[in-house]
C-alpha positions as CSV (number, residue, x, y, z in Angstrom):
1,M,102.5,73.0,76.8
2,S,103.3,76.0,79.1
3,T,101.4,77.2,82.2
4,P,101.0,80.8,83.4
5,L,103.7,80.2,86.0
6,D,106.1,79.2,83.2
7,S,105.4,82.4,81.3
8,P,105.4,85.3,83.9
9,D,104.7,87.9,81.2
10,Q,101.4,86.3,80.4
11,G,99.7,86.9,83.8
12,G,99.4,84.9,86.9
13,L,101.3,85.4,90.1
14,A,104.2,87.1,88.4
15,T,101.9,89.9,87.1
16,L,100.4,90.4,90.5
17,D,103.9,90.6,92.1
18,R,105.1,93.1,89.5
19,E,102.0,95.3,90.0
20,L,102.5,95.2,93.8
21,E,106.1,96.2,93.5
22,E,105.1,99.1,91.2
23,L,102.5,100.3,93.8
24,I,105.1,100.1,96.6
25,R,107.5,102.2,94.5
26,E,104.8,104.8,93.9
27,E,104.0,105.0,97.6
28,T,106.6,107.5,98.5
29,L,106.8,109.2,101.9
30,E,107.0,112.9,101.9
31,P,110.0,114.6,103.6
32,G,109.3,117.7,105.7
33,D,108.3,118.9,109.1
34,H,106.6,115.6,110.2
35,E,109.7,114.9,112.2
36,R,109.2,118.2,114.2
37,F,105.4,118.1,114.8
38,S,102.6,115.9,115.8
39,H,99.9,115.8,113.2
40,Y,96.1,115.2,113.2
41,V,95.1,111.9,111.6
42,K,91.8,109.9,111.9
43,K,92.1,107.4,114.8
44,D,91.0,104.5,112.5
45,K,93.9,105.3,110.1
46,I,96.4,105.3,113.0
47,L,95.1,101.8,114.1
48,E,95.3,100.6,110.5
49,S,98.8,101.9,110.1
50,A,99.9,100.2,113.3
51,M,98.5,96.9,112.1
52,T,99.7,97.1,108.4
53,G,102.6,99.5,108.4
54,K,100.7,101.5,105.7
55,P,101.5,105.3,105.8
56,V,98.9,107.8,106.9
57,R,98.0,111.2,105.6
58,A,97.5,114.1,108.1
59,L,95.0,116.9,107.8
60,C,97.8,119.1,106.5
61,G,98.6,116.6,103.7
62,K,101.8,115.2,105.2
63,K,102.2,111.4,104.6
64,W,104.3,109.2,106.8
65,T,104.3,106.0,108.8
66,P,103.7,106.9,112.5
67,G,106.2,105.4,114.9
68,R,106.9,107.8,117.8
69,D,105.1,109.3,120.8
70,P,103.1,112.4,119.5
71,D,102.9,113.8,123.0
72,K,106.6,114.7,122.8
73,F,106.1,117.2,119.9
74,P,104.1,120.3,119.4
75,V,101.0,120.1,117.2
76,C,101.4,121.0,113.6
77,P,100.0,124.5,113.2
78,T,98.4,123.7,109.8
79,C,96.7,120.6,111.1
80,K,95.4,122.6,114.1
81,E,94.1,125.4,111.9
82,I,92.3,122.9,109.6
83,Y,90.8,121.0,112.5
84,E,89.6,124.1,114.2
85,S,87.9,125.3,111.0
86,M,86.0,121.9,110.9
87,I,84.4,122.2,114.4
């Protein structure tokens, strides 16, 4: 008699691992100007990213994993325009 662990294609942990790997492959980071600008992101998302390593999405749509001092770069003009239209 076989168990779910003996037959990875029939569910169990192997299926979960395969689904997680597929999600990670789909979670691509966008190239672009995020290296040149500081972007606006919700504070709770920044904290979550710092704790989990999960990428964030800025107001302008850029997606990346924060890891540098935003004070050393100019603010993204698109993020700034969107933010100012919200207030």
